[in-house]
C-alpha positions in Angstrom: -11.3 -26.4 8.3 -7.7 -26.4 8.5 -4.4 -25.0 6.8 -2.6 -27.7 4.9 0.1 -25.5 3.3 1.2 -22.0 2.9 2.7 -21.6 -0.5 5.0 -18.5 -1.3 5.5 -17.7 -4.8 8.1 -15.1 -6.0 7.1 -13.2 -9.2 10.2 -11.0 -10.6 10.5 -9.2 -13.9 13.6 -10.2 -16.0 14.9 -6.7 -16.0 14.4 -3.8 -13.6 12.0 -1.2 -15.1 14.5 1.5 -14.1 17.9 1.1 -12.7 16.7 1.2 -9.4 13.6 -0.7 -10.1 10.1 0.8 -9.6 9.2 -0.8 -6.3 7.1 -3.4 -8.3 10.4 -5.3 -9.7 9.3 -8.5 -7.8 6.5 -9.4 -5.3 5.5 -12.3 -3.0 2.4 -14.0 -3.5 0.9 -16.0 -0.8 -1.7 -18.8 -1.3 -3.1 -20.5 1.9 -4.4 -23.9 1.1 -6.9 -25.8 3.3 -8.2 -29.4 3.6 -11.5 -28.1 2.2 -10.0 -27.3 -1.2 -10.4 -23.6 -0.7 -7.3 -21.3 -1.4 -6.6 -17.8 -0.1 -4.6 -15.3 -2.0 -2.5 -12.5 -0.4 0.6 -10.6 -1.2 3.5 -8.9 0.8 5.3 -5.9 -0.3 9.0 -5.9 0.5 11.8 -7.9 -0.5 10.4 -11.4 -1.4 13.3 -13.4 -0.5 13.4 -12.2 2.9 9.6 -12.5 3.4 9.9 -16.1 2.2 12.7 -17.0 4.7 10.3 -15.6 7.7 7.5 -17.6 6.7 9.3 -20.9 6.0 11.6 -20.7 8.9 11.5 -23.6 11.5 11.1 -22.7 15.1 14.0 -21.5 17.3 12.2 -21.0 20.5 8.9 -19.8 21.5 9.0 -16.4 20.4 11.1 -17.0 17.4 9.2 -19.1 15.0 8.5 -19.2 11.3 5.0 -18.2 10.3 4.3 -21.3 8.2 5.1 -24.2 10.8 3.0 -22.1 13.4 -0.2 -21.8 11.3 -0.2 -25.4 9.9 -3.2 -27.5 11.1 -4.8 -24.3 12.4 -8.4 -23.0 11.7 -7.8 -20.3 9.0 -11.2 -18.7 9.9 -10.0 -17.8 13.4 -8.3 -14.8 12.0 -7.7 -13.0 15.1 -6.4 -15.7 16.8 -3.9 -16.4 14.2 -2.8 -12.7 13.9 -2.1 -12.6 17.5 -0.2 -16.1 17.3 1.9 -14.8 14.7 2.7 -11.5 16.4 3.3 -13.2 19.8 5.5 -15.9 18.5 8.0 -13.6 16.4 8.4 -11.0 19.1 12.0 -11.6 19.6 12.9 -10.7 16.0 9.8 -9.0 14.8 7.1 -6.5 16.0 7.8 -4.1 13.1 9.5 -4.1 9.8 9.8 -7.3 7.6 8.1 -9.8 10.0 4.8 -7.4 10.2 5.1 -7.4 6.3 5.1 -11.0 6.1 2.1 -11.3 8.6 0.3 -8.8 6.5 0.4 -10.8 3.3 -0.8 -14.0 5.2 -3.5 -11.9 6.9 -4.8 -10.8 3.6 -5.0 -14.4 2.4 -6.7 -15.4 5.5 -9.5 -12.7 4.8 -9.8 -13.8 1.3 -10.2 -17.4 2.6 -12.9 -16.4 5.1 -14.8 -14.7 2.3 -14.7 -17.7 0.0 -15.7 -19.8 2.8 -18.8 -17.9 3.5 -19.4 -16.9 0.0 -19.3 -13.1 1.0 -17.0 -10.1 0.0 -14.6 -8.9 2.5 -16.2 -5.7 2.9 -19.3 -7.3 4.0 -17.3 -9.3 6.6 -15.8 -5.9 7.6 -19.5 -4.7 8.5 -20.7 -3.6 5.2 -19.7 -1.1 2.5 -20.8 2.4 2.8 -19.8 3.2 -0.8 -19.6 1.5 -4.2 -16.5 3.1 -5.5 -13.6 5.3 -4.4 -12.0 8.2 -6.3 -8.6 7.0 -7.8 -5.5 9.2 -8.2 -3.0 8.2 -10.8 0.2 7.3 -9.2 3.3 7.7 -11.4 7.1 7.9 -11.6 8.3 11.3 -13.0 9.8 11.7 -16.3 13.2 13.3 -16.6 11.9 16.7 -18.1 9.3 18.9 -17.3 7.8 18.9 -20.8 7.6 15.0 -20.1 5.9 15.6 -16.9 3.3 17.9 -18.4 2.6 15.4 -21.1 2.3 12.7 -18.5 -0.2 14.8 -16.6 -2.3 15.4 -19.6 -2.5 11.6 -20.4 -3.8 11.1 -16.8 -6.4 13.7 -17.1 -7.7 12.6 -20.4 -7.9 9.1 -18.9 -10.4 10.4 -16.2 -8.1 10.8 -13.2 -9.1 13.6 -11.1 -6.0 13.4 -8.9 -2.4 12.5 -9.6 0.8 12.0 -7.9 4.2 12.5 -8.9 7.7 11.6 -7.6 11.1 10.1 -8.0 12.4 10.2 -11.7 13.0 13.7 -12.3 12.0 15.0 -9.1 13.9 15.3 -5.9 17.2 16.7 -6.9 16.4 20.3 -6.2 13.3 21.7 -4.1 13.3 24.9 -6.0 13.1 23.0 -9.4 10.5 20.5 -8.1 8.3 23.7 -7.1 8.8 25.1 -10.5 7.7 21.7 -12.3 4.6 21.5 -10.2 3.8 25.1 -11.0 3.9 24.4 -14.6 1.7 21.2 -14.3 -0.7 23.2 -12.4 -0.9 26.0 -15.2 -1.7 23.4 -17.7 -4.3 21.3 -15.7 -6.1 24.1 -14.1 -7.6 24.2 -10.6 -9.7 21.0 -10.6 -7.1 18.3 -10.4 -5.7 17.2 -7.2 -1.9 17.3 -7.2 0.2 15.2 -4.9 4.0 15.2 -4.7 6.1 12.3 -3.4 9.7 13.1 -2.5 10.6 9.4 -2.3 13.9 10.3 -0.4 14.2 12.8 2.4 15.6 16.2 2.0 17.0 18.6 4.9 14.5 20.0 7.1 14.9 23.6 6.0 14.4 22.5 2.4 11.4 20.6 3.3 10.0 23.8 5.1 10.5 25.8 1.9 9.1 23.5 -0.4 6.0 22.9 1.7 5.5 26.7 1.4 6.2 27.0 -2.3 3.8 24.1 -3.0 0.8 25.9 -1.3 1.0 28.5 -4.0 -0.2 25.7 -6.4 -2.6 24.0 -4.0 -0.8 20.8 -3.7 -3.1 18.1 -1.8 -0.3 16.8 0.1 3.5 16.5 0.2 4.5 13.0 0.9 7.8 11.6 2.6 9.9 14.8 2.7 11.7 13.6 5.7 13.1 10.3 7.2 10.4 8.0 8.5 12.4 8.0 11.9 12.4 11.8 12.2 9.3 12.1 14.1 10.6 15.6 15.9 11.2 16.7 12.3 7.6 15.9 11.1 6.1 17.5 14.1 8.0 20.8 13.6 7.3 20.6 9.7 3.6 19.9 10.2 3.2 22.8 12.7 4.4 25.3 10.1 3.5 23.7 6.8 0.6 25.4 4.7 0.7 22.2 2.6 -0.7 19.0 4.3 2.1 16.7 5.1 1.7 12.7 4.5 3.7 9.7 5.4 3.4 6.2 6.5 4.0 3.8 3.7 7.2 2.4 5.3 5.7 2.2 8.9 4.3 -0.9 10.4 1.9 -1.9 13.2 -0.7 0.4 15.1 2.3 1.3 17.6 4.2 2.8 14.7 1.2 4.7 13.3 0.4 5.8 17.0 3.9 7.5 17.2 3.4 9.1 13.9 0.4 10.6 14.8 1.1 11.5 18.4 4.8 12.3 18.3 5.0 13.3 14.5 1.9 15.2 14.6 0.7 13.7 11.1 -2.8 14.6 9.9 -2.5 12.4 6.8 -1.2 8.7 7.3 -0.6 6.1 4.6 -0.6 2.6 5.9 0.1 0.0 3.2 -2.0 -3.0 3.8 0.5 -5.4 2.3 3.3 -4.0 4.9 1.7 -2.5 8.0 0.0 -5.7 9.3 -2.7 -6.7 6.8 -6.4 -5.8 6.9 -6.7 -6.7 10.5 -4.0 -4.2 11.5 -5.2 -1.7 9.2 -8.6 -1.5 10.8 -6.8 -0.8 14.2 -4.7 1.9 12.8 -7.8 3.4 11.2 -9.6 3.5 14.6 -6.8 5.1 16.1 -6.7 7.8 13.5 -10.5 8.4 13.5 -10.2 9.3 17.4 -7.6 11.8 16.3 -9.5 13.2 13.3 -6.5 12.0 11.2 -7.2 11.1 7.5 -6.3 7.6 6.3 -5.2 7.5 2.5 -3.6 4.1 2.2 -0.3 3.6 0.2 -0.9 1.0 -2.6 1.8 0.6 -5.2 1.6 -3.0 -6.0 -0.5 -5.7 -7.8 -4.3 -5.9 -8.1 -4.3 -8.2 -4.9 -3.2 -5.1 -2.9 -5.7 -2.9 -5.0 -8.6 -5.3 -4.1 -7.7 -5.5 -0.4 -7.3 -1.7 0.0 -10.8 -1.2 -1.8 -12.5 -3.5 0.6 -11.1 -1.6 3.5 -12.0 1.9 2.3 -15.3 0.6 1.3 -16.2 0.3 4.9 -14.6 3.4 6.1 -16.5 6.7 6.9 -13.9 8.8 5.2 -12.3 7.5 2.0 -10.8 10.3 0.0 -8.5 8.4 -2.4 -7.4 5.1 -3.7 -3.7 5.2 -4.9 -3.6 3.5 -8.3 -0.3 2.4 -9.9 -0.6 3.5 -13.7 2.5 2.2 -14.8 2.8 -0.4 -17.7 4.2 -3.2 -15.6 3.0 -6.8 -16.1 2.9 -7.5 -12.3 0.3 -4.9 -12.1 -1.6 -5.1 -15.2 -1.3 -8.8 -15.9 -1.8 -10.6 -12.6 -5.6 -10.5 -12.2 -7.8 -12.2 -14.7 -9.9 -8.9 -14.7 -7.4 -5.9 -13.8 -9.1 -3.0 -12.3 -10.2 -0.1 -14.7 -10.9 3.3 -14.0 -14.6 4.5 -14.6 -15.6 8.0 -14.2 -12.6 8.7 -12.1 -13.6 6.0 -9.6 -12.5 2.4 -8.9 -15.5 0.1 -8.2 -15.4 -2.1 -5.0 -15.3 -5.9 -5.8 -18.5 -7.8 -4.7 -17.2 -11.3 -5.5 -16.5 -13.8 -2.4 -13.4 -12.7 -0.6 -11.1 -10.4 -2.5 -13.2 -10.8 -5.5 -10.5 -11.4 -7.9 -9.0 -14.4 -9.6 -5.1 -14.5 -10.7 -4.0 -15.1 -14.0 -2.1 -18.4 -13.9 -0.1 -17.6 -17.3 1.2 -14.4 -15.7 2.2 -16.4 -12.5 4.1 -19.1 -14.5 5.8 -16.5 -16.7 7.5 -14.5 -13.9 7.7 -17.2 -11.3 11.3 -16.9 -9.8 13.2 -19.2 -7.6 16.2 -17.9 -5.8 
């Protein structure tokens, strides 16, 4: 089998969901075509136009190449070989950031192809699943008022979620106000719902320390991204004094970046995004590093059902899989891209068992939101 084409499709909503978007304003869908007629699908999660340029770029020199010309004609089933080639031949301008995110989308599509070629789900190719479903927490943007936030929390609880995360929107302006809002949610929901708080944008270290202490009074499961992703010393100091678990990692890429988060930043919860950090191949390496350090892996997953499927296959094989993040916003790129969108059942998301990712894309959605730069 040989790769005959790597198709990059940008999907974009005509208008932002919010003035600054909701981080699913657009997405890059990747289709890897083969001479056997099989097609693997993946997605990469950052600026689609940047990713498309990285994939389509012609060769400049040995370590500065575009990914598509590098892979054409290669055997797509040799995933480790192709991953290493993509990393090694972009090392002059890659290693982290957007190049690793582009590699992520291609890697997901390669695993989907391998599953389709062998007639097996990805989790079986990874060694077999140890669970049939994963608990899901509702991940949402926060309304502008505490009353709206409480109503939103009630809806998620009524839908069957046993965990929920709030961030952005009405939060982030004042840490004392943020802590008060979380306290009001806890009072309305009771003690049995796991609550998470995502700062979205960093706050000064002293405010992060205060907030972490205040949130502990309401048994917050974790406080996400309170500091700059590059402030490893700050994270180390914060983790050392915080009674609330600290989580971060959605903006990090590669096992080297996550090694630094754990060793220098002292993180006990890391959040690799499979569509950003290096794909399924690299996430497995990150998870292995985490397991040796007794660090929990709770992947970031705020995108389409392609990423949801990839994350579920990964979590299906892990010894520890406490949560699957699940974007609950009404966004057609999230809810309308798969022919059979993922649905919550008894607070869980079921692991797909079809070949590859186990999902098929809705061509009407693709054509409706296809965008050409």
